[in-house]
ChimeraX commands (.cxc) that place a marker at each C-alpha (Angstrom):
marker #1 position 115.85,152.38,108.47 radius 0.5
marker #1 position 113.67,149.95,106.41 radius 0.5
marker #1 position 115.00,148.95,103.51 radius 0.5
marker #1 position 113.97,149.87,99.70 radius 0.5
marker #1 position 111.08,148.01,98.48 radius 0.5
marker #1 position 111.59,146.35,95.01 radius 0.5
marker #1 position 109.12,148.32,93.08 radius 0.5
marker #1 position 111.36,149.94,90.69 radius 0.5
marker #1 position 111.28,153.49,93.02 radius 0.5
marker #1 position 115.10,152.34,94.99 radius 0.5
marker #1 position 116.79,155.35,92.65 radius 0.5
marker #1 position 114.60,158.05,93.93 radius 0.5
marker #1 position 114.03,156.64,97.78 radius 0.5
marker #1 position 117.26,156.64,98.01 radius 0.5
marker #1 position 117.82,160.48,96.91 radius 0.5
marker #1 position 114.78,161.08,99.15 radius 0.5
marker #1 position 116.39,159.45,102.68 radius 0.5
marker #1 position 119.57,161.31,101.61 radius 0.5
marker #1 position 117.88,164.71,101.21 radius 0.5
marker #1 position 116.21,164.17,104.73 radius 0.5
marker #1 position 120.07,163.13,106.11 radius 0.5
marker #1 position 121.52,166.34,105.01 radius 0.5
marker #1 position 118.61,168.59,106.60 radius 0.5
marker #1 position 118.96,170.03,110.05 radius 0.5
marker #1 position 116.86,167.99,112.46 radius 0.5
marker #1 position 113.81,170.26,113.14 radius 0.5
marker #1 position 111.61,167.68,115.14 radius 0.5
marker #1 position 112.33,165.34,118.26 radius 0.5
marker #1 position 110.29,162.78,119.53 radius 0.5
marker #1 position 111.17,162.14,123.25 radius 0.5
marker #1 position 109.56,158.55,124.48 radius 0.5
marker #1 position 109.52,158.17,128.35 radius 0.5
marker #1 position 108.07,155.34,130.06 radius 0.5
marker #1 position 107.31,156.87,133.88 radius 0.5
marker #1 position 106.70,160.65,135.06 radius 0.5
marker #1 position 109.73,160.59,137.37 radius 0.5
marker #1 position 112.21,160.48,134.38 radius 0.5
marker #1 position 109.78,162.82,132.53 radius 0.5
marker #1 position 109.74,165.70,135.08 radius 0.5
marker #1 position 113.28,167.33,135.23 radius 0.5
marker #1 position 113.43,167.03,131.09 radius 0.5
marker #1 position 110.18,168.97,130.82 radius 0.5
marker #1 position 111.44,171.61,133.24 radius 0.5
marker #1 position 114.70,171.46,131.17 radius 0.5
marker #1 position 113.35,171.95,128.26 radius 0.5
marker #1 position 110.90,174.54,129.28 radius 0.5
marker #1 position 107.94,172.31,127.75 radius 0.5
marker #1 position 103.90,172.87,128.15 radius 0.5
marker #1 position 101.49,170.35,128.44 radius 0.5
marker #1 position 99.58,169.93,124.97 radius 0.5
marker #1 position 95.95,171.30,125.78 radius 0.5
marker #1 position 94.88,169.87,122.39 radius 0.5
marker #1 position 95.64,166.54,122.71 radius 0.5
marker #1 position 96.81,164.74,118.99 radius 0.5
marker #1 position 96.11,161.22,120.26 radius 0.5
marker #1 position 92.46,159.33,120.24 radius 0.5
marker #1 position 90.13,159.98,123.11 radius 0.5
marker #1 position 90.56,158.29,126.33 radius 0.5
marker #1 position 94.07,157.39,126.17 radius 0.5
marker #1 position 96.42,158.55,128.94 radius 0.5
marker #1 position 98.83,159.70,126.90 radius 0.5
marker #1 position 100.35,162.85,127.68 radius 0.5
marker #1 position 102.63,165.43,125.01 radius 0.5
marker #1 position 104.53,167.73,126.28 radius 0.5
marker #1 position 106.25,170.48,123.92 radius 0.5
marker #1 position 108.31,173.08,123.38 radius 0.5
marker #1 position 110.87,174.78,121.22 radius 0.5
marker #1 position 114.68,174.28,122.31 radius 0.5
marker #1 position 117.25,176.41,120.71 radius 0.5
marker #1 position 116.09,175.61,116.95 radius 0.5
marker #1 position 114.36,172.35,118.15 radius 0.5
marker #1 position 110.64,171.57,118.07 radius 0.5
marker #1 position 110.88,168.86,120.74 radius 0.5
marker #1 position 108.14,166.69,121.87 radius 0.5
marker #1 position 108.42,164.72,124.76 radius 0.5
marker #1 position 105.80,161.78,125.35 radius 0.5
marker #1 position 104.65,160.21,128.47 radius 0.5
marker #1 position 102.44,157.37,127.81 radius 0.5
marker #1 position 100.65,158.34,131.09 radius 0.5
marker #1 position 98.86,156.36,134.50 radius 0.5
marker #1 position 97.13,153.57,133.57 radius 0.5
marker #1 position 93.24,154.39,134.21 radius 0.5
marker #1 position 92.50,152.07,136.50 radius 0.5
marker #1 position 95.71,151.56,139.13 radius 0.5
marker #1 position 96.99,155.16,138.21 radius 0.5
marker #1 position 100.56,153.34,138.36 radius 0.5
marker #1 position 103.18,154.85,135.08 radius 0.5
marker #1 position 101.80,152.72,131.91 radius 0.5
marker #1 position 105.36,151.21,131.50 radius 0.5
marker #1 position 106.24,147.93,129.24 radius 0.5
marker #1 position 106.51,147.13,125.76 radius 0.5
marker #1 position 102.44,147.47,124.85 radius 0.5
marker #1 position 102.33,151.14,125.75 radius 0.5
marker #1 position 106.05,151.97,124.48 radius 0.5
marker #1 position 104.92,150.93,121.14 radius 0.5
marker #1 position 101.55,152.22,121.29 radius 0.5
marker #1 position 102.44,155.97,121.53 radius 0.5
marker #1 position 105.47,155.39,119.46 radius 0.5
marker #1 position 103.83,154.92,116.67 radius 0.5
marker #1 position 100.35,157.00,117.71 radius 0.5
marker #1 position 103.60,160.13,117.88 radius 0.5
marker #1 position 105.37,159.31,114.59 radius 0.5
marker #1 position 101.67,159.41,112.44 radius 0.5
marker #1 position 100.91,162.49,114.46 radius 0.5
marker #1 position 104.10,165.08,114.50 radius 0.5
marker #1 position 106.59,163.02,111.35 radius 0.5
marker #1 position 109.80,163.66,113.56 radius 0.5
marker #1 position 113.28,163.53,112.14 radius 0.5
marker #1 position 114.53,161.54,115.37 radius 0.5
marker #1 position 113.24,159.29,118.59 radius 0.5
marker #1 position 114.90,159.39,121.28 radius 0.5
marker #1 position 113.76,156.52,123.67 radius 0.5
marker #1 position 115.11,157.28,127.18 radius 0.5
marker #1 position 115.33,156.09,130.69 radius 0.5
marker #1 position 116.48,153.72,133.58 radius 0.5
marker #1 position 117.58,150.57,133.41 radius 0.5
marker #1 position 119.07,147.72,135.34 radius 0.5
marker #1 position 122.88,147.14,134.70 radius 0.5
marker #1 position 125.04,143.97,134.68 radius 0.5
marker #1 position 128.21,144.25,137.05 radius 0.5
marker #1 position 129.86,141.48,135.17 radius 0.5
marker #1 position 129.70,143.96,131.66 radius 0.5
marker #1 position 131.15,146.95,133.92 radius 0.5
marker #1 position 127.63,148.65,134.27 radius 0.5
marker #1 position 127.72,150.72,138.03 radius 0.5
marker #1 position 124.66,152.77,139.45 radius 0.5
marker #1 position 124.30,156.28,137.80 radius 0.5
marker #1 position 126.25,155.54,134.21 radius 0.5
marker #1 position 124.67,156.71,131.07 radius 0.5
marker #1 position 124.60,154.33,128.23 radius 0.5
marker #1 position 123.90,155.17,124.57 radius 0.5
marker #1 position 122.64,151.68,123.38 radius 0.5
marker #1 position 124.10,150.29,119.94 radius 0.5
marker #1 position 121.65,147.30,119.69 radius 0.5
marker #1 position 118.55,146.63,121.03 radius 0.5
marker #1 position 116.53,143.13,121.47 radius 0.5
marker #1 position 113.82,141.10,123.12 radius 0.5
marker #1 position 114.83,138.74,125.51 radius 0.5
marker #1 position 111.32,137.09,127.16 radius 0.5
marker #1 position 109.72,136.52,123.56 radius 0.5
marker #1 position 110.55,132.76,122.93 radius 0.5
marker #1 position 109.34,131.34,120.14 radius 0.5
marker #1 position 111.48,127.69,119.32 radius 0.5
marker #1 position 110.60,127.26,115.85 radius 0.5
marker #1 position 113.03,128.41,113.23 radius 0.5
marker #1 position 112.86,131.41,112.22 radius 0.5
marker #1 position 110.25,132.66,114.42 radius 0.5
marker #1 position 113.03,132.42,117.00 radius 0.5
marker #1 position 114.88,135.27,115.19 radius 0.5
marker #1 position 111.73,137.13,115.16 radius 0.5
marker #1 position 111.45,136.97,118.51 radius 0.5
marker #1 position 114.42,137.98,119.37 radius 0.5
marker #1 position 113.88,141.39,117.06 radius 0.5
marker #1 position 117.57,142.52,117.69 radius 0.5
marker #1 position 118.36,145.67,115.31 radius 0.5
marker #1 position 120.64,148.10,115.44 radius 0.5
marker #1 position 120.33,151.88,116.53 radius 0.5
marker #1 position 120.75,154.36,114.99 radius 0.5
marker #1 position 124.69,155.15,114.58 radius 0.5
marker #1 position 125.92,158.36,115.81 radius 0.5
marker #1 position 129.76,158.08,116.03 radius 0.5
marker #1 position 130.23,162.13,116.19 radius 0.5
marker #1 position 127.87,162.62,119.15 radius 0.5
marker #1 position 129.60,159.61,121.05 radius 0.5
marker #1 position 133.16,161.08,120.62 radius 0.5
marker #1 position 131.97,164.52,121.60 radius 0.5
marker #1 position 130.43,163.58,124.86 radius 0.5
marker #1 position 132.44,160.52,125.44 radius 0.5
marker #1 position 129.32,158.26,126.66 radius 0.5
marker #1 position 129.65,154.68,127.36 radius 0.5
marker #1 position 127.94,152.51,124.71 radius 0.5
marker #1 position 126.30,149.20,125.31 radius 0.5
marker #1 position 123.89,146.61,124.02 radius 0.5
marker #1 position 120.23,147.03,125.29 radius 0.5
marker #1 position 117.85,143.69,126.14 radius 0.5
marker #1 position 114.02,144.26,126.35 radius 0.5
marker #1 position 111.26,142.24,128.17 radius 0.5
marker #1 position 108.12,142.95,130.60 radius 0.5
marker #1 position 109.35,141.86,133.62 radius 0.5
marker #1 position 110.97,144.02,136.31 radius 0.5
marker #1 position 112.78,140.56,137.36 radius 0.5
marker #1 position 115.12,138.30,135.71 radius 0.5
marker #1 position 113.94,134.51,135.54 radius 0.5
marker #1 position 116.41,132.02,134.34 radius 0.5
marker #1 position 114.68,131.86,130.98 radius 0.5
marker #1 position 115.53,135.01,130.56 radius 0.5
marker #1 position 119.04,135.25,131.57 radius 0.5
marker #1 position 119.63,132.82,129.09 radius 0.5
marker #1 position 118.44,135.08,126.04 radius 0.5
marker #1 position 119.88,138.06,127.88 radius 0.5
marker #1 position 123.44,136.92,127.58 radius 0.5
marker #1 position 122.63,135.77,124.17 radius 0.5
marker #1 position 121.99,138.85,123.11 radius 0.5
marker #1 position 125.38,140.05,124.61 radius 0.5
marker #1 position 123.13,142.85,126.95 radius 0.5
marker #1 position 125.33,145.44,129.51 radius 0.5
marker #1 position 121.55,146.88,130.23 radius 0.5
marker #1 position 117.65,145.73,130.59 radius 0.5
marker #1 position 115.00,147.66,130.23 radius 0.5
marker #1 position 111.49,147.53,129.78 radius 0.5
marker #1 position 110.52,149.29,126.62 radius 0.5
marker #1 position 113.48,149.86,124.21 radius 0.5
marker #1 position 113.06,147.14,121.95 radius 0.5
marker #1 position 109.76,147.91,121.25 radius 0.5
marker #1 position 110.16,151.82,120.44 radius 0.5
marker #1 position 113.13,150.40,118.13 radius 0.5
marker #1 position 110.81,148.16,116.24 radius 0.5
marker #1 position 107.88,150.97,115.41 radius 0.5
marker #1 position 110.75,153.54,114.42 radius 0.5
marker #1 position 112.17,150.72,112.25 radius 0.5
marker #1 position 108.69,149.55,110.46 radius 0.5
marker #1 position 107.69,153.38,110.14 radius 0.5
marker #1 position 111.38,154.08,109.12 radius 0.5
marker #1 position 112.52,156.88,111.78 radius 0.5
marker #1 position 115.89,156.98,113.20 radius 0.5
marker #1 position 115.83,155.92,117.14 radius 0.5
marker #1 position 118.66,156.23,119.60 radius 0.5
marker #1 position 118.53,155.02,123.18 radius 0.5
marker #1 position 119.68,157.00,126.37 radius 0.5
marker #1 position 119.32,154.80,129.36 radius 0.5
marker #1 position 120.70,155.65,133.03 radius 0.5
marker #1 position 121.21,152.48,135.29 radius 0.5
marker #1 position 119.22,152.47,138.43 radius 0.5
marker #1 position 120.00,148.61,139.77 radius 0.5
marker #1 position 122.67,146.11,139.16 radius 0.5
marker #1 position 120.49,143.01,138.13 radius 0.5
marker #1 position 123.45,140.72,139.16 radius 0.5
marker #1 position 124.22,142.38,142.46 radius 0.5
marker #1 position 123.14,141.28,146.06 radius 0.5
marker #1 position 120.09,143.76,146.22 radius 0.5
marker #1 position 116.49,142.89,145.19 radius 0.5
marker #1 position 115.85,144.74,142.11 radius 0.5
marker #1 position 112.73,146.47,143.57 radius 0.5
marker #1 position 114.50,147.73,146.10 radius 0.5
marker #1 position 117.45,149.05,144.70 radius 0.5
marker #1 position 115.24,150.72,141.78 radius 0.5
marker #1 position 113.33,152.51,144.16 radius 0.5
marker #1 position 116.06,153.77,146.15 radius 0.5
marker #1 position 118.41,154.88,143.52 radius 0.5
marker #1 position 115.86,156.23,140.94 radius 0.5
marker #1 position 115.90,160.08,141.83 radius 0.5
marker #1 position 119.40,160.46,141.86 radius 0.5
marker #1 position 119.92,158.45,138.55 radius 0.5
marker #1 position 117.28,160.45,137.07 radius 0.5
marker #1 position 119.47,163.70,137.48 radius 0.5
marker #1 position 122.39,162.04,135.79 radius 0.5
marker #1 position 119.76,160.88,133.04 radius 0.5
marker #1 position 118.44,164.40,132.61 radius 0.5
marker #1 position 122.40,166.13,132.33 radius 0.5
marker #1 position 123.21,163.37,129.79 radius 0.5
marker #1 position 119.99,163.91,127.47 radius 0.5
marker #1 position 120.07,167.93,127.44 radius 0.5
marker #1 position 124.29,167.41,126.52 radius 0.5
marker #1 position 122.55,164.96,123.31 radius 0.5
marker #1 position 119.93,167.30,122.70 radius 0.5
marker #1 position 122.69,170.61,122.77 radius 0.5
marker #1 position 124.45,168.50,120.43 radius 0.5
marker #1 position 121.93,167.70,118.12 radius 0.5
marker #1 position 120.98,171.58,117.84 radius 0.5
marker #1 position 121.11,172.57,114.24 radius 0.5
marker #1 position 123.06,169.43,112.78 radius 0.5
marker #1 position 122.04,166.72,110.46 radius 0.5
marker #1 position 121.20,163.53,110.54 radius 0.5
marker #1 position 124.45,162.71,108.76 radius 0.5
marker #1 position 126.41,164.77,111.56 radius 0.5
marker #1 position 125.83,163.07,114.19 radius 0.5
marker link #1:1,2 radius 0.2
marker link #1:2,3 radius 0.2
marker link #1:3,4 radius 0.2
marker link #1:4,5 radius 0.2
marker link #1:5,6 radius 0.2
marker link #1:6,7 radius 0.2
marker link #1:7,8 radius 0.2
marker link #1:8,9 radius 0.2
marker link #1:9,10 radius 0.2
marker link #1:10,11 radius 0.2
marker link #1:11,12 radius 0.2
marker link #1:12,13 radius 0.2
marker link #1:13,14 radius 0.2
marker link #1:14,15 radius 0.2
marker link #1:15,16 radius 0.2
marker link #1:16,17 radius 0.2
marker link #1:17,18 radius 0.2
marker link #1:18,19 radius 0.2
marker link #1:19,20 radius 0.2
marker link #1:20,21 radius 0.2
marker link #1:21,22 radius 0.2
marker link #1:22,23 radius 0.2
marker link #1:23,24 radius 0.2
marker link #1:24,25 radius 0.2
marker link #1:25,26 radius 0.2
marker link #1:26,27 radius 0.2
marker link #1:27,28 radius 0.2
marker link #1:28,29 radius 0.2
marker link #1:29,30 radius 0.2
marker link #1:30,31 radius 0.2
marker link #1:31,32 radius 0.2
marker link #1:32,33 radius 0.2
marker link #1:33,34 radius 0.2
marker link #1:34,35 radius 0.2
marker link #1:35,36 radius 0.2
marker link #1:36,37 radius 0.2
marker link #1:37,38 radius 0.2
marker link #1:38,39 radius 0.2
marker link #1:39,40 radius 0.2
marker link #1:40,41 radius 0.2
marker link #1:41,42 radius 0.2
marker link #1:42,43 radius 0.2
marker link #1:43,44 radius 0.2
marker link #1:44,45 radius 0.2
marker link #1:45,46 radius 0.2
marker link #1:46,47 radius 0.2
marker link #1:47,48 radius 0.2
marker link #1:48,49 radius 0.2
marker link #1:49,50 radius 0.2
marker link #1:50,51 radius 0.2
marker link #1:51,52 radius 0.2
marker link #1:52,53 radius 0.2
marker link #1:53,54 radius 0.2
marker link #1:54,55 radius 0.2
marker link #1:55,56 radius 0.2
marker link #1:56,57 radius 0.2
marker link #1:57,58 radius 0.2
marker link #1:58,59 radius 0.2
marker link #1:59,60 radius 0.2
marker link #1:60,61 radius 0.2
marker link #1:61,62 radius 0.2
marker link #1:62,63 radius 0.2
marker link #1:63,64 radius 0.2
marker link #1:64,65 radius 0.2
marker link #1:65,66 radius 0.2
marker link #1:66,67 radius 0.2
marker link #1:67,68 radius 0.2
marker link #1:68,69 radius 0.2
marker link #1:69,70 radius 0.2
marker link #1:70,71 radius 0.2
marker link #1:71,72 radius 0.2
marker link #1:72,73 radius 0.2
marker link #1:73,74 radius 0.2
marker link #1:74,75 radius 0.2
marker link #1:75,76 radius 0.2
marker link #1:76,77 radius 0.2
marker link #1:77,78 radius 0.2
marker link #1:78,79 radius 0.2
marker link #1:79,80 radius 0.2
marker link #1:80,81 radius 0.2
marker link #1:81,82 radius 0.2
marker link #1:82,83 radius 0.2
marker link #1:83,84 radius 0.2
marker link #1:84,85 radius 0.2
marker link #1:85,86 radius 0.2
marker link #1:86,87 radius 0.2
marker link #1:87,88 radius 0.2
marker link #1:88,89 radius 0.2
marker link #1:89,90 radius 0.2
marker link #1:90,91 radius 0.2
marker link #1:91,92 radius 0.2
marker link #1:92,93 radius 0.2
marker link #1:93,94 radius 0.2
marker link #1:94,95 radius 0.2
marker link #1:95,96 radius 0.2
marker link #1:96,97 radius 0.2
marker link #1:97,98 radius 0.2
marker link #1:98,99 radius 0.2
marker link #1:99,100 radius 0.2
marker link #1:100,101 radius 0.2
marker link #1:101,102 radius 0.2
marker link #1:102,103 radius 0.2
marker link #1:103,104 radius 0.2
marker link #1:104,105 radius 0.2
marker link #1:105,106 radius 0.2
marker link #1:106,107 radius 0.2
marker link #1:107,108 radius 0.2
marker link #1:108,109 radius 0.2
marker link #1:109,110 radius 0.2
marker link #1:110,111 radius 0.2
marker link #1:111,112 radius 0.2
marker link #1:112,113 radius 0.2
marker link #1:113,114 radius 0.2
marker link #1:114,115 radius 0.2
marker link #1:115,116 radius 0.2
marker link #1:116,117 radius 0.2
marker link #1:117,118 radius 0.2
marker link #1:118,119 radius 0.2
marker link #1:119,120 radius 0.2
marker link #1:120,121 radius 0.2
marker link #1:121,122 radius 0.2
marker link #1:122,123 radius 0.2
marker link #1:123,124 radius 0.2
marker link #1:124,125 radius 0.2
marker link #1:125,126 radius 0.2
marker link #1:126,127 radius 0.2
marker link #1:127,128 radius 0.2
marker link #1:128,129 radius 0.2
marker link #1:129,130 radius 0.2
marker link #1:130,131 radius 0.2
marker link #1:131,132 radius 0.2
marker link #1:132,133 radius 0.2
marker link #1:133,134 radius 0.2
marker link #1:134,135 radius 0.2
marker link #1:135,136 radius 0.2
marker link #1:136,137 radius 0.2
marker link #1:137,138 radius 0.2
marker link #1:138,139 radius 0.2
marker link #1:139,140 radius 0.2
marker link #1:140,141 radius 0.2
marker link #1:141,142 radius 0.2
marker link #1:142,143 radius 0.2
marker link #1:143,144 radius 0.2
marker link #1:144,145 radius 0.2
marker link #1:145,146 radius 0.2
marker link #1:146,147 radius 0.2
marker link #1:147,148 radius 0.2
marker link #1:148,149 radius 0.2
marker link #1:149,150 radius 0.2
marker link #1:150,151 radius 0.2
marker link #1:151,152 radius 0.2
marker link #1:152,153 radius 0.2
marker link #1:153,154 radius 0.2
marker link #1:154,155 radius 0.2
marker link #1:155,156 radius 0.2
marker link #1:156,157 radius 0.2
marker link #1:157,158 radius 0.2
marker link #1:158,159 radius 0.2
marker link #1:159,160 radius 0.2
marker link #1:160,161 radius 0.2
marker link #1:161,162 radius 0.2
marker link #1:162,163 radius 0.2
marker link #1:163,164 radius 0.2
marker link #1:164,165 radius 0.2
marker link #1:165,166 radius 0.2
marker link #1:166,167 radius 0.2
marker link #1:167,168 radius 0.2
marker link #1:168,169 radius 0.2
marker link #1:169,170 radius 0.2
marker link #1:170,171 radius 0.2
marker link #1:171,172 radius 0.2
marker link #1:172,173 radius 0.2
marker link #1:173,174 radius 0.2
marker link #1:174,175 radius 0.2
marker link #1:175,176 radius 0.2
marker link #1:176,177 radius 0.2
marker link #1:177,178 radius 0.2
marker link #1:178,179 radius 0.2
marker link #1:179,180 radius 0.2
marker link #1:180,181 radius 0.2
marker link #1:181,182 radius 0.2
marker link #1:182,183 radius 0.2
marker link #1:183,184 radius 0.2
marker link #1:184,185 radius 0.2
marker link #1:185,186 radius 0.2
marker link #1:186,187 radius 0.2
marker link #1:187,188 radius 0.2
marker link #1:188,189 radius 0.2
marker link #1:189,190 radius 0.2
marker link #1:190,191 radius 0.2
marker link #1:191,192 radius 0.2
marker link #1:192,193 radius 0.2
marker link #1:193,194 radius 0.2
marker link #1:194,195 radius 0.2
marker link #1:195,196 radius 0.2
marker link #1:196,197 radius 0.2
marker link #1:197,198 radius 0.2
marker link #1:198,199 radius 0.2
marker link #1:199,200 radius 0.2
marker link #1:200,201 radius 0.2
marker link #1:201,202 radius 0.2
marker link #1:202,203 radius 0.2
marker link #1:203,204 radius 0.2
marker link #1:204,205 radius 0.2
marker link #1:205,206 radius 0.2
marker link #1:206,207 radius 0.2
marker link #1:207,208 radius 0.2
marker link #1:208,209 radius 0.2
marker link #1:209,210 radius 0.2
marker link #1:210,211 radius 0.2
marker link #1:211,212 radius 0.2
marker link #1:212,213 radius 0.2
marker link #1:213,214 radius 0.2
marker link #1:214,215 radius 0.2
marker link #1:215,216 radius 0.2
marker link #1:216,217 radius 0.2
marker link #1:217,218 radius 0.2
marker link #1:218,219 radius 0.2
marker link #1:219,220 radius 0.2
marker link #1:220,221 radius 0.2
marker link #1:221,222 radius 0.2
marker link #1:222,223 radius 0.2
marker link #1:223,224 radius 0.2
marker link #1:224,225 radius 0.2
marker link #1:225,226 radius 0.2
marker link #1:226,227 radius 0.2
marker link #1:227,228 radius 0.2
marker link #1:228,229 radius 0.2
marker link #1:229,230 radius 0.2
marker link #1:230,231 radius 0.2
marker link #1:231,232 radius 0.2
marker link #1:232,233 radius 0.2
marker link #1:233,234 radius 0.2
marker link #1:234,235 radius 0.2
marker link #1:235,236 radius 0.2
marker link #1:236,237 radius 0.2
marker link #1:237,238 radius 0.2
marker link #1:238,239 radius 0.2
marker link #1:239,240 radius 0.2
marker link #1:240,241 radius 0.2
marker link #1:241,242 radius 0.2
marker link #1:242,243 radius 0.2
marker link #1:243,244 radius 0.2
marker link #1:244,245 radius 0.2
marker link #1:245,246 radius 0.2
marker link #1:246,247 radius 0.2
marker link #1:247,248 radius 0.2
marker link #1:248,249 radius 0.2
marker link #1:249,250 radius 0.2
marker link #1:250,251 radius 0.2
marker link #1:251,252 radius 0.2
marker link #1:252,253 radius 0.2
marker link #1:253,254 radius 0.2
marker link #1:254,255 radius 0.2
marker link #1:255,256 radius 0.2
marker link #1:256,257 radius 0.2
marker link #1:257,258 radius 0.2
marker link #1:258,259 radius 0.2
marker link #1:259,260 radius 0.2
marker link #1:260,261 radius 0.2
marker link #1:261,262 radius 0.2
marker link #1:262,263 radius 0.2
marker link #1:263,264 radius 0.2
marker link #1:264,265 radius 0.2
marker link #1:265,266 radius 0.2
view
């Protein structure tokens, strides 16, 4: 994902990347923010909690792992806040566990999955599942030339045209911020990002994946309508369980499609 460095090794790097892309996908890391979102997938793929943690002592991060078909699946949940006992959501936890997972597991592919808000003006409905084509931040406002673009941090996710065609999944842009609600300032940036979806992890995951040259895709299911008439927090809680079922089904379809294929075949 990162451009080659100008050190005279461009050809060697291109050959290495090409060979990696041709090889069948073996190891997948699934980054998921909430335990409620993770449990159905843990059961679906018969994953076991790691008894010999890969991560630094004292962090709440949890790894579930197992073999499904020919894939080594690692589901990483940031765990619960050590003081408050709630899911460690938002961008800081997402970026940290993504970095640590890539370093420890050397995955072929990162999948960030979870729930999101959606805009009815863009056609989103409760329970819709999307693949994100583009990911950006909406709450890193730095009104200085060049820093403004850095703050938004817009990046494309890994392209999966064959997967999209085979599974007939919806595609949309995703915008990420650290707040569940949406301030007027956030709305301006979300609109500028062209986003249909709003979450609290995606852009942080793609930033780390880009830095470490690991392909990443994003599967998001809509729990709440941001421009609807219900309070976001209320609608999110009301729909979380049912939407997680739809998310579980979609992620299973994606994993089944990936099995036995190379990155080039996605």
